[in-house]
N, C-alpha and C positions, 0 to 999 in steps of 0.2 A: 214652633221654628225647632229646628235641626239643630244640635251638638256640634260644634267644630271638630271635635273626636270622628262624628260621623261624617263631616263631610270630606275630614282627610282621608278616611278609609274608603269612601267613595271614589274619590280621585285615584287614591292607589290601585283599586279595581280597575279603572279604566284606564289607566297608566300599564298594567300589567296585560289588559286584554290589548291595547294597542301595539305592544312591542314583542308578547311571548307568540311564538311560532308552534309551540306546543299546547298541551292542554295546560289551560289557565288555571284549573282550580286545584291542580295539584301542588300541595305545600313546596314541594323541591321551588317547585317553577316560580312561585311568590317571593320567596326566600331570596331567591338570585336575583331578583330584581330591587330588592327593598336597598341595598347601599347606594345603587344609581339612585331610585325616587330620594332617599334623605338627601343626597348632593343636591339634585337639580331643584328639588323642593326647596331646599334652603336658600337656591338663588333666588328661587322665584317667590318667595316669601314678601319681600318689601309690595311685589307687584299684587299679589294677592290680597295682601291687607287694602291696598289702595281700591283694587274691586268692590271688596266688601265693605268699606267705607263711602265711596263715591260711586260706585256702579260706572268706571272711567271703563269703557271696551277698549282702550289701547292698553290698560293693565291686564284686561282678562287675555288678550291677545298675546302678550309677552309671557305670560305662566304657561299658556300652549307652545309657545316656541320654545321657551326653557324650558318644558318635561317634552320637547319632542313630538307635540301630538297635534301638529297642524294640518295634519294629510299626508298623503303620501308625497315625501321629499324629492323635488325638482332637480335635476341634474345643475351644476352648475356651469354656468357660461365660460367658455374659454374664449374672448376676445382676441388672446394671440393669435389665433385660427386666421383671422381675418387681416391681420398686419402682416404688410410685406414689406420686412425689415431689409431685405437683400436683396442684391441684384440676381437675376435669375441668371442660372448657370449654363453658360454655352454649350453644344453639343461637343464631345472631344475630338479633338482631329481623328480623321479616317475613322470615324466611329459611324455606322448605320444602324438598321433596323431590317429584319427579316419579318414580313408580314404574312401569317396563314390565314386567307380565307376560304373555309370550304362552304361549297354554295350546292343546296339542293330547291331547284323551282325558283319560284318567286324573282322573276326576271327583272320586276319594275324597281322593285327594293333593291335587289343586288347590284342595279347598275347604278344607282346613286349612291350606295354605300362606295362602289367602287370609284366613282367619280370624285367623292370625296377624300379618298385617300392619295388620290393621284394631286387634287388641287390644294389639301391643307396637310400634306405630310412633310414638315420643314427640317427634314433631315435625308442623307443619303436612303433611300429604301429597294427593296425588292419586295416582289409580291409571290408568294407562291400559292396560287389560284387553282383550287382544286374542284373540279365539276364531280359531284359523288352520284353518277348515274341518274341526273335528273329527268323524270319523262317527260317534262315540256320541251318538244323539237324545239323553241326559241330562244333556250338558255344558251345552248354551245354556242350558236353563231355568235352571239352576242356577245359571250366572253373570249371567243376567239378576234372579234373585232377590237375589242377592249385590250388584248393581249399585243394585237398589230400595232395600235396605237402609240404601246408603251413597250416596244419588243425589247428594250435593254434592261427593262425594270421587272416585266413582268415573266414568271415561270408557269405555263398554263398544264394543269394535270386533268385528262381526262379518263376517268375510273369506268371501266366495264360494268362493275357490279355495284350494287350499293354497300357502302361498308359501315353506314352510320355515322354520327359526329366523332365519336370517339376514333374508329380505324380511318377515318380521312384526317383528322387531325395527327393522328400517328402517322400517317405518310408523309404528310407536312414536316414533321418534327425529324423525322428522319432524312429529309432530303434539306431539314434547314444546319445541318452538322457541318454542310459545306464551308461555313461561315463563323465566325468567331461573335457576333452581333447578339445582340439582346433580341428576343423573337416577342413579336404581340399577335396573340391569337384572335381573330376577328370576325365577328360574324356578320353575317349579311344584312341583318337588321341593326348594325351600329353603326350609327352617323356620325363621323369625327367632325370637331369642329376645324377652325384655321390654327395651325400654331400647335396640334395635338401632341405631336410625337414627343420634342422638347419635354414638355412638360410629364408626360407620362413616365418617361426614361429616366427623368432628373434623381429620383429616388436611386434607380441602380447602377446609374453613373458616380454619386457621391456615395454612398454605403454599400461595402461589398456583403453584406449581411440582408439585405433586401433581398429577396428570393422572387417576389412577385409584386406587382402593381397594379390595382384597377381604380378606376376613376368614379365619381359621383356618377349618379344615371337616375331618371325616372322608375327606373327598374334595374336594380343592382343587389338586389337581397340587403345587406347589412350598407350598400351602398346609397340607397335609396334615397331621394328627396323628393317631397318633405317629411316623410316619415317613415323611419325605418322597415324594412321589410315589407311595404306596400307598393308595390308597384303603380303607377297612374299612366294614364293616355298621357301624349304630348305630341305636339306639333315639332315637324323638323326646326322650322323657323323659332318658335319661342325655345327648343332647346338650345340654339345658336346665341340667343340673346341671355339666357342664364348660364351659359360658358364667358359671355362677354364679361358678367358680375364674377364669377368663378376667378377668371383670370385676373382680375384687381389682387389677387392675394396672390399671385405667384412669385415665386421667392421668399415666401414667408419660410419659416425655420421647421415646421410641423407636417409629416405627415403621420397617418394613425394606423397603429398595427392593429389587424386583426385575426383571426381563427383560420380564416381562407378568404381567398379572391374570388371573382367571379369571371365565368368564361367568356363572356360576350365580348370581351373588351379587356385582355390581361396580357400584360409584360411579364417576361419570364426572364430572368437573369442565366446569362451564360455559363457559367460557373455553377449552378443549381441544376441545368440540362445535362451537363457532362455528369453528374449525379443520378439525376434522374431523368432519362432521356425521352421516357414515353409515359403516356397515361394508362392506367391499369385497363385491358380489354375488358374486363369482369364486369366494368360500368357501361358497356356499349348495348344500345346505341349512342346511349349519352344522359347522363344525368349524375352528379356526384363525382365525376372523375377529376375535376379542378380541386374540389376539397380532398380528395385524397393525394393528389399530389403536392400540396400546398401542406398537409399536415407531413407525408415523408420530407419535405424540405425543412418544415420546422423541426423535426428530429434531428436534422443535419444542422441547426445552427441557424436556419433562415428565417426571415421573418416577412409577412404578407401586409401589404398595409394599401390602404386608400388613402387617395391624393385629393384634399379638398379644392385644389386649383383647377382641376378639369371637370366639365361636366359633358357627358357624351350620351346621347338619345340612344336610347335603346327600345325601337319601334313595336316590341310585343312579342318575342320569341318568334321568330318568323321564321328562322333559319330551318328548322324540324320540326315543328309542329307542335303547339302548346298541349294539345292531347295528347299525344307520343309522351311527352316528358312527364305528365301526372300519371300514366298508367307506369313509369320508372321509378317514381317517388319512392313509394312503398317500400319495395326489394332493395334499392341501392342505397335508400336510408338505413337500413337495418343492416347493411353490409360496413357502412361507415359506424354506425355506433358499436358494431364488434370489435372492428380494428383500432377504432380509437374512443375508448371510452368515456374518455375526458372533454370530446370535441362539444357535446351539448352541453356540458357545463361551462366549457369558453364560451360559446355563443351566447347564452344566458347572461353570463358577465357581461360580456359586451353591450348586448341589448340592454341591460339594468344601468350598465354607467354612460351609457352613449357618450362618446367622446366625440363624435361629429355631429352633435345634436345643434352646436353654433350654427355650423355651417348649414344643416338643414333647414334651422329655422330663418338664416340670412337668405337663404337662395329661395326659400319658401316665399319670403315675403317678397321676393324679386317677381316669381312666379305671380303672386298674385295679385301685382301692381299691373303686369303685362296684361295679363289676361282680362284684368279690368279694363284695359284700354283708355286708361286716362280717370275713369271713374275714382271718386276718393274711397278709399279704404278705411273701414270702420274700425277705429280702434278705442275700446271700452275699458274705462278705467274702474276696476272691480277690487273685492276684498278676498280675504280668503276665509272666511268665516261662516258660508254655508248662508241659510236662511230664504226669504222671502224675496230680497234682491238678488239672488243669484238662481233662482228659479225664473225670475222676471228676466235674469239677462241670458239666460240659455233659451227661453223664449224667443228672445230679442236675436237672438244667434241666427236660431234656424230660420227664422224671417228673412234675415240677411243672405241666407244664401241662395235664395231666390234669383237675387241679381248680384250676387258678389262670389267671387270664386272661394273667397278666404275672408275669415275675419280674425282681428287681435284682440287681445284681452291683456293688458299690461295690472296684473295684481298687486296689490299692497300687502304687507303682512304675511304671513307664514315663516317658513323655515330659513327663507332670503327675503330680504326686507322688499326687492322687487322680484316679480317674477312673468316673465315674455311667453305667453301663450299663442300659437298658430294654431287656429280652429278651421280644419277641412273639410268639406263635404264627404259623409262615407268613412269617416275616421270616427271610432267610439271615445277615443281621449284626444286632447290637445297635444299636440308638440312645444313642450315646455322646457325653459332653462331659466334660470334664476342666477342672481347678482345682488351684492350689497353696495355696489358703484354705479351711481347712476348714470356716468360717462357711459358705461358698457350699454346702456338703453340707448342712448343715443346713437353710439355707434351703430348697433342691431338694425335702429330703424332707418337708418340714410337710404335704402330703396325707397322708401316710401315718399313722395315728395306732397302728393294731395291726401289730405288726411283729414277724414272727420272722427271728433274726437267724441266720446259719448261716457259723460262722467258718470257712473251708477254708484260707486260707493268706494271708501277708502279708511273705513274703518278698522283699526286694528296696526294703523302705521305707528311704527315706532316715535317717530317725530313728525304730528299731524299739520303741526302749523308750516311745515314746507312742502305740503302737499299742493297747494295752488299753483305754486311757482314750479313743482316739478311738469303739473298737466299741461300749464300753458308753454312750456316747454317741450311736450309732446304734440301740442298743436303746431309749433312753429309759426310761419309769419302770419301775417294779415289774411293769407287766402284760406286759412283751413277753418272748418267749421266746428263750433263746439255746442254740444247741448249737455243739460246739468239733470238728472233724473233726481226728485226728491221722493226717496225711498225712506229715509228718515232725516232727522234733523242737524245732522253732523255738520253741517254749513254753517248751520245757527249757533251749536253750543257744541262743547264736548261732551255732554250729557245728549246721546242721540235721540233718547226719551224725551226729552226735556223734563224728566222729572227732577225736583231738587231734593233739599235734605228731607227724609221721612218718608220717600217714595212719593210725593206728592208734585203736581203738576201748578205751577203757578205762572199767571202771566200778568205783566210782564218778567220776563226773568230778575229774578235776584240776582246781580252781579257780585256779590258778596259771600254767595252760596259757593262752597267747593266742588260743587257738583257741575257750577258751570265755568271752573276754569280748568287749566292742564298744566302739567309738565313737562317741559322740552328733556330731549332724551340726556342731555348732559345737565340738566339742573336749571333750575330756573321757572318761576311761576308765569303761565300764559293767562292774562286776565281776560274775562270777556269780550272787554273792547278789543283787546288785540286781537283775539281770537277771530272776530267779525271783521276788523279790517284786513286779516289776510284772506279770509273768503271771500271778501266784496273783488276783491282782485279777478276771482273767477268767473264769479257771477254778473260782474258788468262785461266781461268779454262774450258771455253767453249769447249764442243766437236764439235759442230755446232754454228756459227754465219750467221744465215740465213739472207740473204738480198733478196727482192723482185725485183730489179732492178739494174743494172749494176751501174747507177748514185749513188744509195746508197753504194754499194761494194766501190767506189770510195771516198765517204766521212768517211766512217768507217777506212778505209785503208788509208785515208788523216789523220783523227785525232789519228789514233793508228798503225804506220806502221809495228809494231814488229807482229800483230796477224796472224794466218797460219791457223786458221780454219774459215774463211768467205767465204760463198757459195752464188750463186745468183739461186734463185727458182721460177721465175715468178708465181703470181697468175694465175689460170684460172678464165675466166667468169663462176658465178652460172648459168647463164641462156644465150640461145643463144640469140643474136641479129640481127634481121631481116637486110638483105640489103634494103634500103630505097633511092629510085629515087628522085631525088628534082621537083616538080613541082613550084616552084614559079617563079612569074613573074617579081621581082626585089630583088636585092641581100636582103637578110635577114639572120640577124646572130641569131643562136639559140646557147643560154645559159645553160648548161647542170648540174643539179644539185643545192643542196643548196649553197646559199651562206654566207660564214661565213668572220671575217677577213682575217683570212689564205689564205681563199678559191679564195678571189678576191673580196669581196663586192663593196670594196671603188672604185675600179677602174669600177667594171659593173655598180654602179651608175653614176658616172661622164660621162661613155661611153653612158649610156641612155639620159643623156642631151645634149649629144654631137650630138647622131644619131638625134636626133630631131630636132636641128639645120641644120645638115647636110642636111636631107630631100631627101639624095640619096640610103639610107641603112635603113633596118627596124631590129628591137631587139625584141626579147621575152624569158622570163626568164622559161625555164622548170626546176622548184623546187622552193624553198622560200627562201627571203631575210633576212639576219639579221635584226633585229628591230632596231638594232642601224643603219643603212643605209636606204634612199629612195630612189627609181627609180622614173624617171620622170613619172609625172601622166599620160602620154602617151604610156607609156611602158606596152605592155601586159607582166601579169606574170602569168604562167599556174597553177603553184603550182605542189606538187607533181606528179610522172607519174610511169610508169611502164614501164620496158626495151619491153616488145611485144608489148607495144602500139606506139611505136617510129614511124613507117611508118605512122599511122593516125595523127600523131601530127604535122610530117613534112608536110604532106598535109595540114593539118589545119590551119597551121601558115604561109606556103609557105618559110620553113627553107631552105636555100641553103649552109650553112656553118654552123660549131661549132665553138664555143668560149670555151674553158677552161682556166678560169682567174685564176687560182690557183699562188699565188706569193711566195709559198716556195718550196723547192726543194722534191715533192713528193716522199715517198719511193715504192708507186706504185699507179696509178691512176687509178681505177675504170672506172670513168666518161671518160677517155681517150680513154681508149680501148672501152667501148660501143661505143661513137662517130666515131672511125676509122673503127668499124665493120660495120655502116651504108652505108659505102661507101662514103659519102659526106666529102669535105674538113674539117680540122681540126686545128683551130688556138690556139697555147699554148705560152707563155713565154720559153724562151730559162732556163728552169730549171728541173732538175729531172729525175724521172720517167716519167713525163707528155712529155718533150722532146725527152728522150729517145725513147720512142714508136712511137711519129708522125716520128721522124728521121728514125726510123726503117720502118714504113708504107710507107714513102715516097721512102726508096731504093727499096722495094718492088712493086711501081708503084701507091701506094695509094698517095691521095690528102692531102697535108697541108703545112702549112707555122709555123715556129717557130720564135717568136718576140724576140727581145732584151728586156732581162727585166731590163738592165740598163738605159734605157728612162725616163725622166720625165715624168709625167703623160699625160701633153700635146701632147708629140710626141707619148707617147704610144698609147695613142686613135686614132690620127691621122694614123698611123700606121696598125694597127688596122683594121679603115675603109677601108683603102686604099685595104687591102689586101680580103677583102668581097667583094668590088667592084670587083679586079682583077679576082676573081673567078667568079663574077658574077651568073646567072642563069645557066649556063651550067657546070661548076665544073670545067673548066679549067683557068689557070692563064696566 
């Protein structure tokens, strides 16, 4: 066993590796992190001791949280952005808006954009409508008809030569100086919703330091929904319904300051237009000009804000063609970087702290619900500790994308007690935000009326006795569907592996064993009976309790005999395993998989020393060893492996049989099934899914042996070595 000093030293190395941005091996770097580690370590010590004594996963999770090693920190939810605590401000008396719309071809979309301006603008308006020499002969007659219909409001300008976006907007800005109103630059592919103008202009009316305002959109750079700077296609009808959700928070106190706005739909304050009356022509025909204007405005004390209470559809960069835009990006971005060296850092900082994430998730949920046309939205309950349950969760999410626009994951544990994740097809990472206040989660989920809740895992929550109540709260009323996945036995005992004192599985569980008890976050012991009463409320409500082996079914029904919704649906191997004939010259045990305490690390460490003394059997580990245990120095350790490479590894090391030394009743053992699929004999302890699998294989003509897990260490090692010798190099016992 490894000394406490070694464990602390290793933990410190992990701490430095997790937090250091520069060379982690430098003495100066390590010394810099030592005080913080000492302070956090002192806070974490009681939880570390509880983990060492009871293997309580909640205690382990708390150590990681205190040391800030729970993974990339999600951004905090700002639920105030969803609160409409004020009466919306009316338009100031005699205040209107001047709209500038440059037009280039694309008649159908342009006419829809114009129709919406006329129908949905809720303040006195005038429109400077400029055709930038569109080659489509149908465009100008259509614009002329619209201008005649709204003769008192529309100023139609027909340019004989094409000036590009920047030149055309500058023409409009020059004409707009005749009025003192705010100006809105509006693309022909921007579809404004009902009562848009009072919302967009409110920041300018109420705060003279606001220079520009940009709404949220499906395509608006930092104002994108659901994910920042990730444009998404959307229908105009869906966009209007999303705006209905955004409008619910109208009158709230917050708009969000950003480094720059986006010119597809951007309001400009008149006091700043007097100072900066034009876009810089160097950006012609158009890209980055609004960023340049915003940065100039910022130097004059102006703010550029995004408005959470307005969603405007941006139908795909149609005004001047996305291909032309792409050709300009490199050149104009270089100009911006030279003019404003801090701009890129400001954008990075905005993305990193994403103050709009709360609204992105909220509107993203509304989008997913609407796209689902009434279908129940999957909401997974997950933990923050990785492992097999997380791998299975991600597989299920990918499967759900075939029938759902999005998937929600509500994680317990980590930096925040609760983290809400919105998973979307095509995004590498979910849009995520966290909180320690359960009421925030309830508020965020209000757009989701029809819910399919799937409990995957909640190990690591700071007060797991409350988890079942939270899950039922997410489920809502009687109409929701609830599935419970049995990836471990957290619903049976605080010891998720069911191992009691001495790392031994005993059934029935001993209620007096400290490992089958828990402690509340604010003190107080939770007995095994109380624990199971808590989880029974969830399990009884479940429409399906999904076990992945018959052994798990037996344990669940043994703990809760009254359950009627328990089913068994074993996993399938994600990768086909090649048949692997042995070519070993002497018996060689291959240990398959990474070794942790519950996976049998202690047994393998002792077995490695016994094998060296026996000298009739060899041992090789395909995987990694828990740092708390040491193999004999002569034992081969291959490290990580790929399933498809097993035939080569069997030949390389002369493996004649496999050992899966897990000491807990696994709910499903992928490594056992991989080992069986190779065709070589497989040794396992008489526990859980791994024993089920070997017995079934042997019944069907496969090779294997089930070891008695109740033997003390020395006898168990002798039995294992003898079984390997009996199988020999031919595979027959």
